[in-house]
C-alpha positions in Angstrom: 46.9 98.8 141.1 44.3 99.8 139.0 42.5 96.8 138.9 42.3 96.6 142.5 41.0 100.2 142.8 38.3 98.7 139.9 37.5 95.8 142.3 37.1 98.6 145.5 34.9 100.6 143.4 32.5 98.2 141.9 32.3 95.5 144.6 33.2 97.3 147.5 30.6 100.4 146.4 28.3 97.8 145.9 28.5 96.7 149.4 28.6 100.2 151.1 25.4 101.1 148.7 23.4 98.0 149.8 23.7 98.7 153.5 22.5 102.4 152.7 19.7 101.2 150.8 18.1 99.5 153.6 19.2 102.1 156.2 17.4 104.8 154.3 14.7 102.9 153.2 13.8 102.1 156.7 14.8 105.5 157.8 12.2 107.4 155.6 8.7 107.6 156.5 6.6 108.3 153.7 2.9 107.0 153.0 3.8 103.9 151.5 6.6 101.8 151.6 7.2 101.9 147.8 8.0 105.5 148.0 10.8 105.0 151.0 12.2 102.1 148.8 12.4 104.2 145.3 14.0 107.0 146.9 16.6 105.1 148.8 17.6 102.9 145.8 17.9 106.2 143.6 20.2 107.9 146.3 22.2 104.7 146.7 23.1 104.7 143.0 24.5 108.3 143.4 26.4 107.0 146.6 27.8 104.4 144.6 28.7 106.9 141.8 30.9 109.4 144.4 32.5 106.1 145.9 33.9 105.3 142.7 34.9 108.7 142.0 36.5 108.7 145.6 38.2 105.8 144.9 39.6 106.9 141.7 41.1 109.8 143.4 44.7 110.0 144.8 43.9 108.7 148.0 46.0 105.9 149.2 44.2 102.2 148.1 45.0 101.1 152.0 42.7 104.1 153.2 40.1 103.6 150.9 39.6 100.1 152.1 39.9 101.0 155.8 37.1 104.2 155.4 35.0 101.3 153.4 35.1 98.7 156.3 34.5 101.4 159.0 31.6 102.6 157.4 30.1 99.1 156.7 30.6 97.8 160.1 28.7 100.9 161.5 26.2 100.6 158.9 25.7 96.9 159.8 25.7 97.6 163.3 22.9 100.4 162.8 20.9 98.3 160.7 21.0 95.4 163.3 20.7 97.0 166.7 18.9 100.2 165.9 16.5 99.0 163.1 16.1 95.7 164.1 17.0 93.9 161.0 18.2 90.2 161.4 21.4 90.0 159.8 23.0 86.9 157.9 
């Protein structure tokens, strides 16, 4: 069971932070694009750490996976339709 939590924390957290990084990069309005990319990437590592800590908490694994899927679908829809990013 710990292996599934580890895989959820590492792979699921990576996917979550990838979506968050893209969203945050396009939402930040700085003078240069590099500043928003760097800040979004720094925040994404913090989000990944928080998701790792959350996935090893006492919450049920099925609940974590459902929450991860819902948040990733919401971010995918937000990136695709509101920020006009063409998805793969």
